C-alpha positions in Angstrom: -1.9 -88.8 -41.0 -4.5 -89.4 -38.4 -7.6 -87.0 -37.6 -6.0 -86.3 -34.2 -2.7 -85.0 -36.1 -4.4 -83.5 -38.5 -6.6 -81.0 -36.3 -3.4 -80.1 -34.3 -1.6 -78.5 -37.5 -2.3 -75.0 -38.1 -3.0 -74.3 -41.9 -0.3 -71.5 -41.0 2.6 -74.4 -40.6 0.6 -76.3 -43.7 2.5 -73.7 -46.2 4.7 -76.3 -48.3 7.9 -74.1 -49.7 8.0 -76.8 -52.3 4.7 -75.8 -54.1 4.1 -75.5 -57.9 5.6 -72.9 -59.4 3.1 -69.9 -60.4 2.1 -69.3 -63.8 4.2 -66.4 -63.8 7.5 -68.1 -62.2 7.1 -70.7 -65.6 6.4 -67.7 -68.0 10.3 -66.3 -66.7 11.7 -70.0 -67.3 11.6 -71.1 -63.3 10.4 -74.8 -62.9 11.1 -76.9 -60.4 10.0 -80.0 -62.6 12.8 -82.6 -63.6 12.6 -86.2 -64.2 13.6 -87.3 -60.7 10.3 -85.9 -59.4 8.6 -87.3 -62.5 9.9 -91.2 -60.9 8.6 -89.7 -57.7 5.1 -88.6 -59.1 4.2 -91.7 -60.3 6.1 -94.0 -57.9 7.4 -96.1 -60.8 10.8 -96.7 -58.7 8.1 -98.5 -55.9 6.2 -100.6 -57.8 8.3 -101.0 -61.0 12.1 -101.6 -60.2 13.8 -103.7 -61.7 11.7 -103.7 -64.6 10.3 -100.1 -65.5 12.1 -96.7 -65.2 11.8 -93.2 -66.4 14.7 -92.4 -69.2 16.6 -89.4 -69.5 14.7 -88.7 -72.6 11.2 -88.7 -70.4 10.1 -91.8 -71.6 9.3 -95.6 -69.9 12.0 -98.1 -70.1 11.5 -101.5 -69.7 14.3 -103.8 -68.5 13.0 -107.4 -69.0 15.6 -109.3 -67.5 17.6 -106.8 -65.1 20.7 -109.2 -65.3 21.5 -108.5 -68.9 20.5 -104.8 -68.4 19.2 -104.6 -72.0 16.4 -101.9 -72.0 13.4 -101.3 -74.4 11.9 -98.2 -75.4 8.3 -98.3 -74.5 7.3 -95.4 -76.3 9.4 -96.2 -79.5 8.4 -100.0 -79.4 4.8 -98.9 -79.2 5.2 -96.5 -82.4 7.3 -99.3 -83.9 4.1 -101.7 -83.7 1.7 -99.2 -84.5 3.7 -98.9 -87.9 3.2 -102.5 -88.5 -0.3 -102.0 -88.3 -1.2 -102.9 -84.9 -3.8 -100.5 -83.5 -4.0 -99.5 -79.8 -5.1 -100.8 -77.4 -2.5 -103.4 -77.1 -1.0 -105.3 -74.8 2.6 -106.1 -74.6 4.1 -108.9 -73.0 8.1 -109.2 -72.0 8.2 -112.9 -71.3 12.0 -112.2 -70.1 10.3 -110.8 -67.3 8.4 -114.0 -66.7 11.8 -115.6 -66.6 13.3 -113.5 -64.1 10.5 -113.4 -61.8 10.5 -117.5 -61.7 14.5 -117.6 -61.3 14.1 -114.8 -58.2 11.3 -116.9 -56.6 13.7 -120.5 -57.0 16.7 -117.9 -56.0 15.2 -117.0 -52.7 13.8 -120.2 -51.8 17.4 -121.7 -52.6 19.0 -119.1 -50.0 16.4 -119.9 -47.3 17.0 -123.6 -48.1 21.0 -123.1 -47.7 20.3 -120.7 -44.6 18.5 -122.9 -42.3 20.4 -126.2 -43.9 17.0 -127.4 -44.8 17.3 -131.0 -46.0 14.2 -130.9 -48.4 14.2 -129.0 -51.9 11.6 -126.6 -53.3 9.3 -126.8 -56.4 7.2 -124.2 -57.5 4.1 -124.4 -59.9 2.1 -121.8 -61.8 -1.7 -121.9 -61.5 -3.2 -121.6 -65.0 -6.2 -119.8 -63.9 -4.0 -116.6 -63.5 -3.2 -116.5 -67.1 -4.4 -119.4 -69.2 -2.7 -118.1 -72.4 -1.1 -120.6 -74.6 2.1 -118.6 -75.4 2.5 -117.6 -72.1 2.0 -121.1 -70.3 4.3 -122.5 -73.0 7.0 -119.8 -72.0 6.6 -120.4 -68.0 7.3 -124.2 -68.7 10.1 -123.3 -71.0 11.9 -120.9 -69.0 11.0 -122.8 -65.5 12.5 -126.1 -66.9 15.9 -125.5 -65.2 13.8 -125.2 -62.2 11.6 -128.4 -62.2 8.7 -125.6 -62.4 5.2 -127.0 -62.7 1.7 -126.5 -63.1 -1.2 -126.4 -61.2 -4.8 -126.9 -62.5 -7.7 -125.6 -60.9 -10.3 -127.3 -63.7 -11.1 -129.8 -66.0 -10.3 -127.7 -68.8 -7.1 -126.2 -67.0 -5.9 -130.0 -66.6 -6.2 -130.7 -70.3 -3.6 -127.4 -70.7 -1.3 -128.8 -68.3 -1.0 -132.3 -69.6 -0.3 -130.9 -73.2 2.1 -128.3 -72.0 4.0 -129.9 -69.5 5.8 -132.6 -71.3 8.8 -132.8 -69.0 10.0 -136.0 -67.4 9.4 -135.7 -64.0 7.4 -132.7 -64.3 5.0 -132.0 -61.5 1.3 -131.2 -61.8 -1.0 -130.1 -58.9 -5.3 -131.2 -59.5 -6.8 -128.7 -57.6 -10.4 -127.6 -58.2 -13.7 -129.1 -58.3 -13.4 -132.5 -59.5 -16.0 -134.9 -61.7 -15.4 -138.6 -62.3 -14.0 -137.6 -65.5 -11.4 -134.9 -64.2 -10.3 -137.5 -61.7 -10.0 -140.7 -64.2 -7.7 -138.4 -66.4 -5.6 -137.1 -63.6 -4.8 -141.1 -62.5 -4.4 -141.9 -65.6 -1.8 -139.0 -66.1 0.1 -140.6 -63.1 1.5 -143.4 -65.6 3.0 -140.9 -68.0 6.6 -140.0 -66.7 5.8 -136.8 -64.2 4.0 -136.1 -60.8 0.5 -135.9 -60.9 -1.1 -135.3 -57.5 -4.8 -135.2 -57.0 -5.8 -132.8 -54.1 -9.1 -133.7 -52.4 -11.0 -130.3 -51.5 -14.5 -132.0 -51.0 -14.8 -135.0 -48.8 -17.0 -136.3 -51.7 -14.0 -136.9 -54.1 -12.5 -139.3 -51.8 -15.1 -141.7 -52.9 -14.8 -140.9 -56.6 -10.9 -141.6 -56.5 -11.8 -145.0 -54.7 -14.2 -145.9 -57.8 -12.1 -144.8 -60.4 -9.0 -146.4 -58.6 -10.8 -149.6 -58.4 -11.8 -149.4 -62.3 -8.6 -148.1 -63.7 -6.1 -150.5 -61.6 -4.1 -147.2 -60.5 -3.2 -146.3 -57.0 -3.9 -142.5 -56.5 -1.3 -139.9 -55.8 -3.6 -138.1 -53.5 -3.1 -134.2 -51.2 -5.5 -132.8 -48.9 -6.4 -129.2 -48.7 -7.2 -128.1 -45.1 -8.9 -125.4 -44.2 -6.8 -123.5 -41.7 -8.3 -121.3 -38.4 -5.7 -118.5 -39.8 -7.2 -116.1 -42.5 -5.9 -114.0 -44.8 -6.4 -110.1 -45.4 -7.8 -108.0 -47.8 -10.5 -108.8 -50.5 -9.7 -112.7 -50.2 -9.6 -113.2 -46.4 -12.6 -115.6 -46.7 -10.1 -117.9 -48.8 -9.5 -119.7 -45.5 -11.8 -120.3 -42.3 -14.6 -122.5 -41.6 -16.6 -120.6 -44.8 -13.9 -121.0 -47.2 -15.3 -122.2 -50.7 -13.0 -125.1 -50.8 -11.0 -127.5 -48.6 -11.6 -130.1 -45.5 -11.8 -129.2 -41.9 -10.0 -131.1 -39.3 -12.5 -133.7 -38.4 -12.8 -134.3 -42.5 -9.3 -134.4 -43.0 -9.0 -137.2 -40.3 -12.0 -139.2 -42.1 -9.9 -139.2 -45.4 -7.1 -140.7 -43.2 -9.3 -143.2 -41.8 -11.0 -144.0 -45.1 -7.5 -144.8 -46.8 -6.5 -146.7 -43.8 -9.3 -149.0 -44.1 -8.3 -149.3 -48.0 -4.7 -150.1 -47.2 -4.1 -146.7 -49.0 -2.6 -144.2 -46.5 0.6 -144.2 -48.5 -1.2 -142.6 -51.0 -1.7 -139.4 -49.4 1.5 -137.3 -49.7 0.8 -133.7 -50.0 -0.8 -131.1 -47.8 -2.2 -127.8 -49.2 -3.4 -124.5 -47.9 -4.5 -121.3 -49.3 -5.5 -118.2 -47.1 -6.0 -115.9 -50.1 -4.5 -114.0 -53.1 -2.2 -110.9 -52.5 -1.7 -111.1 -48.9 -0.2 -108.1 -48.1 0.7 -108.5 -44.7 3.8 -111.2 -43.8 1.9 -111.7 -40.1 -1.0 -114.2 -41.4 2.0 -116.0 -43.6 4.0 -116.4 -40.7 0.7 -117.8 -38.5 -0.5 -120.1 -41.4 3.0 -121.6 -41.6 3.1 -122.4 -38.4 -0.7 -124.0 -38.3 0.2 -125.9 -41.4 3.5 -127.5 -40.6 1.7 -128.6 -37.4 -1.0 -130.5 -39.8 1.7 -131.6 -41.6 3.5 -133.4 -38.7 0.5 -135.0 -37.5 -0.4 -136.3 -40.6 2.9 -137.8 -41.2 2.5 -139.4 -37.5 -0.5 -140.7 -38.7 1.3 -143.2 -41.0 0.5 -141.0 -44.2 3.5 -141.3 -46.5 3.8 -137.3 -46.3 6.5 -135.8 -48.9 5.0 -132.3 -50.1 3.9 -129.2 -48.8 1.7 -127.1 -50.8 1.7 -123.3 -49.5 -0.5 -122.1 -52.1 -0.8 -118.7 -53.4 -0.8 -115.4 -51.7 2.9 -114.1 -52.6 1.4 -110.4 -53.0 2.6 -107.7 -55.9 3.1 -104.1 -54.6 1.0 -102.2 -57.2 1.4 -98.9 -55.3 4.7 -99.1 -54.3 4.5 -97.8 -51.0 5.8 -101.2 -49.0 3.2 -101.2 -46.5 0.5 -103.5 -45.8 -2.2 -101.6 -47.6 -4.1 -104.0 -49.9 -2.7 -102.9 -53.1 0.9 -103.5 -51.4 2.9 -105.8 -49.4 5.4 -105.0 -46.4 7.9 -107.7 -47.1 10.1 -108.9 -49.6 10.7 -112.1 -51.7 13.6 -113.4 -49.4 11.5 -113.0 -46.3 8.8 -114.9 -47.6 10.9 -117.9 -48.8 12.4 -117.6 -45.3 9.7 -117.9 -43.4 8.0 -120.6 -45.1 11.4 -122.6 -44.6 11.9 -121.8 -41.1 8.4 -122.7 -39.6 8.4 -126.4 -41.9 11.8 -127.0 -40.2 11.2 -126.1 -37.1 8.0 -127.9 -36.8 9.5 -131.2 -38.6 12.5 -131.0 -36.3 10.6 -130.9 -33.4 8.7 -134.1 -34.5 11.2 -135.6 -36.2 9.6 -136.1 -39.1 11.5 -136.0 -42.5 10.9 -132.3 -44.2 8.7 -132.0 -47.2 9.4 -131.0 -50.8 8.3 -127.5 -50.6 5.1 -126.3 -53.3 4.3 -122.7 -53.6 1.6 -121.4 -56.5 2.7 -118.0 -56.6 0.7 -116.8 -59.7 0.5 -113.5 -59.7 3.9 -112.8 -58.3 5.4 -114.3 -61.6 2.9 -113.3 -63.9 1.4 -109.7 -63.1 4.5 -107.8 -64.1 5.0 -109.3 -67.5 2.5 -107.6 -69.3 1.4 -103.7 -69.8 -1.6 -102.0 -71.9 -0.8 -99.4 -74.0 -3.5 -97.2 -74.9 -3.8 -93.7 -76.7 -6.3 -90.6 -75.0 -8.5 -90.0 -77.9 -10.6 -86.8 -76.6 -11.0 -84.7 -73.2 -13.3 -82.9 -71.3 -12.1 -80.3 -69.0 -13.6 -78.0 -66.5 -12.9 -74.6 -67.4 -13.9 -71.2 -65.7 -13.3 -67.8 -67.1 -12.1 -65.2 -64.5 -15.2 -63.9 -62.8 -16.3 -60.1 -63.5 -17.0 -58.2 -60.3 -21.1 -57.6 -60.3 -22.4 -54.4 -60.7 -24.0 -52.1 -58.0 -27.5 -53.4 -59.3 -26.5 -57.1 -58.9 -28.3 -59.5 -56.2 -26.7 -59.2 -52.8 -25.8 -62.6 -52.9 -23.7 -62.3 -56.2 -21.7 -59.4 -54.7 -21.1 -61.4 -51.2 -19.8 -64.7 -53.4 -17.9 -62.2 -55.4 -16.0 -60.9 -52.2 -15.8 -64.5 -50.7 -13.9 -65.5 -54.2 -11.5 -62.7 -53.9 -10.9 -63.4 -50.1 -9.8 -66.8 -50.5 -6.5 -67.7 -49.2 -4.5 -70.6 -47.6 -5.6 -69.6 -43.9 -9.2 -69.6 -45.1 -9.9 -72.2 -47.2 -12.4 -74.3 -45.5 -14.2 -71.2 -44.2 -14.4 -69.9 -47.9 -15.9 -73.0 -49.2 -18.8 -73.0 -46.3 -19.6 -69.6 -47.8 -19.8 -70.4 -51.6 -21.8 -73.5 -50.5 -24.2 -71.9 -48.5 -24.4 -69.0 -51.5 -25.3 -71.8 -53.7 -27.9 -73.2 -51.8 -29.8 -70.1 -51.0 -29.7 -69.1 -55.1 -31.0 -72.6 -55.7 -33.8 -71.5 -53.2 -34.6 -68.7 -53.9 -34.8 -69.7 -57.6 -37.0 -72.6 -56.7 -39.3 -70.0 -54.6 -39.7 -67.8 -58.0 -37.5 -64.9 -56.5 -34.3 -65.5 -59.0 -34.4 -65.8 -62.6 -32.5 -68.4 -64.5 -30.0 -65.9 -65.3 -29.0 -65.1 -61.8 -29.0 -68.6 -60.8 -26.5 -69.7 -63.3 -24.2 -66.4 -62.5 -24.2 -67.5 -58.9 -23.2 -71.1 -59.9 -20.6 -69.8 -62.1 -19.0 -68.2 -59.5 -19.2 -71.0 -56.9 -17.4 -73.1 -59.3 -14.8 -70.4 -60.1 -14.5 -70.3 -55.7 -14.1 -74.0 -55.8 -11.5 -73.9 -58.3 -9.5 -71.2 -56.9 -9.7 -72.8 -53.5 -8.5 -76.1 -55.3 -5.3 -74.4 -56.4 -4.7 -72.8 -53.2 -4.8 -76.3 -51.5 -1.6 -77.5 -53.6 0.4 -75.1 -51.8 -0.8 -77.0 -48.4 0.8 -80.2 -46.9 -2.3 -81.8 -46.3 -5.8 -81.3 -47.6 -8.8 -81.1 -45.0 -11.4 -83.9 -45.4 -14.2 -82.4 -46.6 -12.1 -80.5 -49.2 -10.4 -83.7 -50.8 -13.6 -84.2 -53.3 -12.8 -81.0 -55.1 -9.6 -82.7 -56.9 -12.0 -85.1 -58.6 -14.8 -82.7 -58.9 -13.0 -80.6 -61.0 -10.7 -82.8 -62.7 -10.8 -83.2 -66.5 -12.2 -86.5 -68.3 -9.7 -88.1 -70.8 -11.0 -90.3 -72.9 -9.3 -93.4 -73.6 -9.3 -96.3 -76.4 -10.0 -99.0 -74.5 -12.5 -101.2 -72.7 -12.1 -101.3 -69.0 -14.2 -104.2 -68.7 -12.0 -106.3 -71.0 -8.9 -105.1 -70.5 -8.8 -104.4 -66.4 -11.9 -105.9 -64.8 -10.7 -106.4 -61.6 -10.9 -102.2 -61.4 -14.7 -102.4 -61.8 -15.6 -105.3 -60.2 -13.2 -105.0 -56.7 -11.7 -101.6 -57.1 -8.2 -103.1 -57.5 -5.3 -100.8 -58.4 -2.9 -100.8 -61.1 -0.2 -98.1 -61.8 -1.1 -95.9 -64.7 1.0 -93.1 -66.0 2.2 -91.2 -69.2 4.9 -93.5 -71.3 6.5 -90.2 -72.6 6.3 -86.3 -72.0 7.8 -86.9 -68.7 10.2 -84.3 -69.0 7.5 -82.2 -68.8 5.5 -81.1 -65.9 2.0 -82.8 -65.9 -0.4 -79.7 -65.3 -3.8 -81.6 -65.7 -6.0 -83.9 -63.1 -7.8 -86.4 -65.0 -10.1 -89.3 -64.5 -9.9 -91.5 -67.2 -13.1 -92.8 -69.1 -13.4 -95.8 -71.7 -15.0 -96.6 -74.7 -18.2 -98.0 -73.4 -21.3 -96.4 -72.6 -21.4 -97.9 -69.1 -21.3 -95.1 -66.4 -19.0 -97.5 -64.4 -16.1 -97.5 -67.4 -14.3 -95.1 -65.5 -11.1 -95.0 -63.6 -11.2 -92.4 -60.7 -8.8 -94.2 -58.2 -5.1 -94.1 -58.7 -2.3 -95.4 -56.6 -0.4 -92.9 -54.3 2.3 -93.4 -52.0 0.5 -92.0 -48.6 -3.5 -92.7 -50.1 -5.6 -93.4 -53.0 -5.9 -90.4 -55.2 -9.3 -89.8 -57.3 -7.3 -88.5 -60.4 -4.3 -88.7 -62.4 -1.6 -86.1 -63.2 -1.2 -85.9 -66.9 0.0 -83.4 -69.8 -2.1 -81.1 -72.0 -3.4 -82.5 -75.1 -1.5 -81.3 -78.1 -3.2 -80.8 -81.6 -2.2 -83.8 -84.2 -0.1 -85.3 -81.4 -0.8 -89.0 -79.9 -0.7 -89.6 -76.2 0.3 -92.8 -74.9 -0.7 -94.0 -71.4 0.6 -97.7 -69.9 -1.5 -99.6 -67.6 1.3 -102.0 -65.8 1.2 -105.1 -63.6 -1.9 -106.6 -65.1 -0.6 -109.7 -66.4 -2.5 -111.7 -63.7 -5.9 -112.4 -64.0 -7.2 -109.7 -66.3 -7.3 -111.2 -69.8 -9.2 -113.9 -68.8 -11.5 -112.0 -66.6 -12.6 -109.2 -69.6 -15.5 -109.4 -71.0 -17.6 -108.4 -74.2 -19.2 -105.3 -72.8 -20.8 -103.2 -75.9 -18.9 -106.0 -77.9 -14.9 -104.6 -77.4 -13.2 -107.8 -78.0 -9.8 -108.7 -77.0 -7.4 -106.4 -77.8 -3.6 -107.1 -80.3 -1.3 -108.6 -77.9 2.6 -109.2 -78.7 5.6 -111.1 -77.1 8.6 -109.0 -77.2 11.8 -111.1 -76.4 15.4 -109.9 -75.7 18.1 -111.4 -78.5 21.5 -112.0 -77.9 22.8 -109.4 -79.8 21.6 -106.6 -77.6 18.3 -106.1 -79.5 14.6 -107.3 -79.2 12.0 -108.8 -81.4 8.7 -109.4 -81.8 8.5 -113.2 -81.4 4.4 -113.2 -81.1 1.6 -111.3 -82.5 -1.9 -112.4 -81.4 -4.6 -110.6 -83.3 -7.5 -108.7 -81.1 -10.6 -109.6 -82.0 -12.7 -108.2 -85.3 -16.4 -107.2 -85.1 -17.2 -110.2 -86.7 -15.6 -112.4 -84.4 -17.2 -110.7 -81.4 -21.0 -110.6 -82.9 -20.7 -114.3 -83.9 -19.8 -114.9 -80.1 -23.5 -113.8 -79.6 -24.8 -115.5 -81.9 -24.8 -113.5 -85.2 -24.1 -114.3 -88.6 -22.2 -111.3 -90.6 -23.0 -112.5 -93.9 -26.7 -112.3 -92.8 -26.4 -109.1 -91.7 -24.9 -107.6 -94.4 -27.8 -108.9 -96.5 -30.6 -107.7 -94.2 -29.0 -104.0 -94.4 -28.3 -104.2 -98.0 -32.1 -105.3 -98.9 -33.2 -102.3 -96.7 -30.7 -100.3 -98.6 -32.0 -101.0 -102.0 -35.6 -100.5 -100.9 -34.4 -96.9 -100.1 -32.9 -96.4 -103.3 -36.1 -97.5 -104.9 -38.3 -95.4 -102.8 -35.5 -92.4 -103.8 -34.6 -92.0 -100.4 -31.0 -93.0 -101.1 -28.9 -92.3 -104.2 -26.4 -95.1 -105.6 -23.5 -93.5 -104.3 -24.7 -93.2 -101.1 -25.8 -97.0 -100.9 -22.1 -97.6 -102.2 -20.7 -95.7 -99.4 -23.1 -97.4 -96.6 -22.3 -101.1 -97.8 -18.3 -100.3 -97.7 -18.3 -98.8 -94.3 -20.7 -101.5 -92.9 -18.6 -104.5 -94.7 -15.1 -102.8 -93.5 -16.3 -102.4 -90.0 -17.3 -105.9 -89.9 -13.5 -106.6 -90.7 -12.2 -104.1 -88.4 -11.0 -103.8 -85.0 -13.5 -103.2 -82.0 -11.9 -100.4 -81.0 -11.0 -96.8 -82.6 -8.8 -97.1 -85.6 -7.8 -94.2 -87.5 -9.0 -92.9 -90.0 -7.8 -91.7 -93.6 -8.5 -88.0 -92.2 -6.7 -88.7 -88.7 
């Protein structure tokens, strides 16, 4: 809703008949909350289908392979894994989702190829940079074998991974990234394997390295070029294309490559055109424009005598993180079938017009393959809630300002929320000025500020009955929200939230049959003020708080962060020395059940200390020497020394996150 429309709507018309029930109504047994509303509240149908659902018990179910229909109760699974000694936070991966994603992409391209009677084929590759975890890459190779699915390497270490994992005859490996002589020579030698290894030139200087390596090894290279398109993507990665793009060759440099190959009689080595206009392309329009431009470049290279056979359309296939199905940066306004059809149609049209054979289509849709397959489950371990006692009417002797503010509080109603907020804010500012110049006592100032927050709380509750919230009052939701402290590190498990304001779906994985009555922001375990999540998905806009349930004594409360299988694991850092979380791979079985296929233990304190050059044994000795001196001086008893050293050594062996104690 834009500003013009907003100002034209009266507050009378904004009263929402579907408001939340009052406390009295709830006491009388009235509530309109149900599981359908829970599904809507957290948008799970939008971002989670067909893999995540709310079940009849108010818990989250996972359907790793929708065609088989087997469901896994995520809450029960979490309890099961914790009973096995795997403390939270816990990263749970569902490899069957990866298999289904690969299948869906291949089926969409197969459908488009059949529809347009395209004479070529499709071969996808998984960019290893998206998630380099060994078990995942091996899973992708295994399930992708049926589809001749390949791997893309963006660096020398990733090339080593690809060569080790891609053992299939005819397997496809695309070599991108910054390349030195060793990288290129390794790729050339790998061309002698029983697979296709293509070196993509991303800088003009790489052509000379290729020439020298080819001459030295006596191997004719199989090459591609990455073109800088004038078409730009949208959102955070729009600068991946254009003249200032980090990698790629402009038009004159592409022609220079062709001329260099011609001079050496190696024009048949150039067989692939690659482009990339950014990750998470939320709108289909830039994709259409890029395909048109790239297809024309491809046919021109073919007409120049290059032995073209592959067109690599790069990544960019978006994931609908917020479920809104729009061109918002955390969503996408197109479906997979539409994407595949546009890619095939534009290549077909350009090649038919130029009478050039169509290429094998290659895509590098890493995010769309890996994002859905993992969920981070973590526990709320504490809270800080903003609570205000009911205000007491000021006495006759009270200051005028306090009486006026109390009248403002009593008069708050839907028609005057903005006016009431202005009056309360003015009273607070006046009280601060009076105190500053000595006309107000500290107690009087505190009374005014307490009553000011009473007004804000009442205004916030009143706003829940409106269809919209005036712009200047939107901050109240976050200002008055509770803080739920959670057992995880934002910087380790979801660094994109901190680095680029990325949005991931976050929701409780149980108690969804109950209405969530608390608005909260989430704080991690780090001591960094940036370790907060205060931006959450919403169908209309970004919310500043998450609807959660009240915490119950002695009862765990679990939240899940979904769609975080792309990039987050490898980008995570050791802020405050919180290390990798435990990770498990949970796969479906043929008898309708599931089993834990792999368990990857998270970092211990000793392991993360070694990352930063500490030696745990030496640390134990240093602490023990100090403790012995304290015992000798009578400042520490033997029992205290024993307790200290037991805690110190146990901590070195323990998980870097909070773990349940004996008294928990």
